[in-house]
N, C-alpha and C positions, 0 to 999 in steps of 0.2 A: 504494500500500500504506500503510495506517495506521501511524503511528509506534508501534513497540513498544519498551518498556524492559525491562531485566533487573535488577530491584532485589532480588528473592528468587527462589528456585526456583519459587515459586507463580505467577510471572508468565507461565510457559509451561505448556502442558498436559503431562500425562504422555507423550502421543504425541510432542509436539514435543521433549521432553527426550530420549526414546529415540532420536529422529532425530538430535539433536545428538551423542549419544554415538557412534552409528554413523558419522556424518559426520566426526567428529573422528578416529576410527580410520582412515577412508578417506583423509583429508587427510594424516595421519601416514605411512601406507603409501606414498602418492604422493610425498611429500617424500623418503622413503628411496630410492624407485625412480628418480625422475626429477629430484630436486633441486627448488629453488624456481622451477619454470617456470610454475606456475599463478598468474597475477597479475590477479585480477579487480578490484583496487582502484586502478588507475592514476589518479593525480591526486586520490585520496580522502585525507582527513585525519581522524585521530582525535586529539582533545584529551584529554590525560591530566592530570587535576587531582589532585595529591598533597598532602594535609594530614597524612598519616602516611607514614613512611619505608617503603621496600620494596626488596627485591632481585628476587625471583621475579616480582612483579606488573609492575614496570617493564620488566624485560628481556623477559618473555614477550609483553606487549602491543606493545612497540616492535618486537621482532623479527617478530611476527605481521604488523604493518602493512608492514614493509620487505619481507618475503618475499612478501606479497600485492601488492606493487607500489605501496603507498601510503606515507603519511607519518604519523608520530606526533609530537605536539607536547607536550613536557613542561612543565607549569605547576605551580610551587610557590606557596604563599601569598605569597611575596616577589615572584613574577612577575606577579601579577594584582591587580586592584582588590578582590577578595574579602578580601585581607589588609588592606585599608584601609577595609573596612566597606561596600563596594558590596552592595546587596541581592542575595541568591542568585538571585531570579527575574530581575533585570536582567542579571546575568552570563549566565544561561541563554539569555535571548532574544538577547543579542549574539552569543554563540558559535554559536548555531543558524543565524545568518546567514552564518557563515564556515566551519564544519567540518561533517563528515558524521556524526560520532558523538562522544560524550563518555564517558570513563571516569573515575570518581571514587573515590578512596580517602580516606576521611574518618572523622570521629568520629560525628557525629550521623546516625542513620538518618532522622530526621524532616527534617533539612536536605537530605538526598539526595532524599527524596520531594518536597520543595518545589521543588528544582531540576528534577526530572523533570516535574513538573506544568507548569512554564513552558517546557519545551524542546520544540521542533518536530523535533528529531533524537533518535535513540536514546541513552539513558543507561544505562550499565553500572555496577553496583555492584562495585567492586574491593576492597571491605571497608568495613564500618562497625562500630560498637560492637555492633550487633545481629546482623549476618549477613555471611557470606563465601561467596556462592553460586558464584562462579567456581572457588574451590578445590574445591567439591563436584563440579563438572563433571569436573575432572581426577581426583578420587578415584574417582568411579563409572566413569569411562573406564578407569582402571587396573584396577579390580576386574573390569570386564567383559572387558578384554583377556586377563586371566590366568585367569579362572574362568567366563566366559560370563555368561548372564543373572543379575542379582542378585535377581530376583523371588523372594520366598519365603525368601531367605537370612537369616542372622542376623549383624548387626554389633554391636560393643560399643564404646561411647565411655567412656573412663576419664578422669576429670578434671573440670575446672570446667564449669559450665553456661553457657558463653560464646557468642560469635558463631559459632564453629565448631560447637559443640553444637547451637545453634539451626538451623543449616543442615543438619546431619545429621538432625535431626528432620524438617525439610521434605523431605529426600531420601527418608526412609523412607515418607513419605506419597506422594510422586510416583513413586517407583520400586518401591513395594510390597514392602519388606522389613521385617524385625523389627529394632528397635534397642533394645539394653539400655544404659541410662545408669547408670554407676557413679560416684558422687561423694559426698564427705562431706556431712553435714547442713549446710545453710546455703549450699551452692554449687549448688543445683538450677537448671536452666534456667527461663526465664520460664514461669509457669503457663499463660498463654493459649496460647503456642506449643505447650506440652506437651499441653494439653487438646484442641487441634485435631487432634492426631495419633491420638487415641483409643487403641485397644488395640494399635496398631503399636509403641508405645514403652512401656517399663517402667523404673522407677527401682530400682536395687539399691545396697547399701552395701558388699558384700563383693566385691572384685575377682576373687578366685579362683572364686567362684560365678558371677560375671557372665561370665567368659570360657569357662566350660565348654561344649565342643562348638560354639564360635563359628566362623563362617566368616571373619570379619575383626575385627581389633582396631585401634583408633586412639586417639590422644590429642593433647594440645597442651600448651604450656607452662602452668605453674601460675599465673604472673602475666603477664597480657597487657600490651601497650603502654598506658601510663598507670597501671598498677598496681604500678610498681616499689617504691613505698614500703610495699606490703603483702607484699613478698617473704618476709620472715622469718616472718610470721604464716601465710602460705599454706604455706610449707614444713612448718611444724608440723602444720597441719590436713590436709595431703595425705600425711603420712607413712603408708606402707603402700599407697599408690596408684601407686607406681612400676611401669611396665610393664617386665618383664624376660623373658629367654629362658625361665626357669622358669615364669613365668605363661603364656606362649604354649604351653608344653607341655600345659596343661590344655585348650586349644582343639582344634579338628580338626587332623588331621595336615597338611592343606593350607592352614592358616590363613595369611592375609596380614596384615602390619602396615603401617599408614600413619601418617604424621605430616606436617602441613602445612609444617613447618619455619619458622624455625630451631628446632632442638632443643637443649635444655639437658641434655647427657649427665650422668648422675649425679643428676638431679632427676626429671623425669617419666618418663625412660627410663633403663635401666641404661647404664653407660658403653660397653658393647660391643653393644647391641641392633641398632644400624644396620648392623653387620657380619654379622648373622644373615641367612641366605638368605631367611627369611620376611619380612624387611623390604624393601619395594619402594619406598622413599621417593624414590630418585633417578629412577626411571621416573615416579613420581607427579608429582614436580616438573617434569620435562620435559614431561609431558602438559598442563601449564598452557598451553603454547604452542599445542598442537593443538586443545584444547578451546575456547580463546578465539578461535582462527581460525574454528572452526565457528560460534561464537556471533556474532561480528561479521558473518560472511557471512550468517547467517540474519536478523539484524536489518536488514541493508542490502539483501539480495537475495532473501530468502525461501528456500524449499527449493531445493536444487541436486541434480540427479541425478548419480550417478557417484561 
């Protein structure tokens, strides 16, 4: 089987992505019923390269490999020659001789692409400054579990046109739903990513208008990692874009609220929003484990029945 990478949602076909969502749900149900008895990765190793800190990403990937009978190897810049200037391609070629797959959480998406181009084993994007596709697998999985097929539904992104927003745009293309992006002027997503989505995606400025009759509402922190010095300016520019219970009342009665976490209560969300029954962020976070299990399984073994 030719080596496949997962750098954005566009690396898999819509049919393959739909398979992954259903497979993740099946894996989750099997774990609940039988425990971690399915162990297809005996003696397999996943290298995890972290240049950005993480809670959910590290725990979910490491647990996924352990429950599948394999091993995850945590590598920070201090632990590798990357931190001392070894070329990305050289590290990729070395690790490909020793491990079965590589997961990278980093800054530069171009650097990730360079790594994947030199790697003979699957490379997974666990977050770059441009995309966060693994989070979208968990998000669409959660939405599907609770509401069925997302095709033709309407999701609303409120906030910065960041890496999460870019991945939501790609998800609208691949899973065939409508996405409304509501952001202040100057915080739009990248134009090329937006243009490629065509009429599936629209830009709005009024959050109350954006959420009207929506099936799903989601957001992210106003200042992402590396933007902390912009915090005060962003708080001023995003005033009025806080997602609250009152805002969700404008959406459909069965609307769901998602957040990739960590959340800043009192900033991008109201202080009590995560206690609202429409907020399903804990299920969403837990689904990172199951969605990534399905992804690693697919990249190493292909489609699995059952």
